[in-house]
C-alpha angles and dihedrals in degrees: 000000000000123000114244119237091222129047120229090252091055091049091052090050091052092049092050090050090055093045093052090057094234091128136006124255089245092056093047092049093048093049094047097041098240133125125247088244090060091047093052092045088055090047090054092049103036103021112135095011129128125218093260091053092053090056089052091048091051091050091050091050090052091051091053091054092058 
């Protein structure tokens, strides 16, 4: 399995930045070096989550691997 460049908490921060309207999705993607497809995949997976919820999700995913 490959290691992700961004942690779940960082992804949530980027999504919140886009939701707030501070910057456009295009600007965020360009600055972070990701594609729009990646951004929207993250939005589908992490949309509406808080940082604490992402930690819980990560723990649950680890449990499922065992």
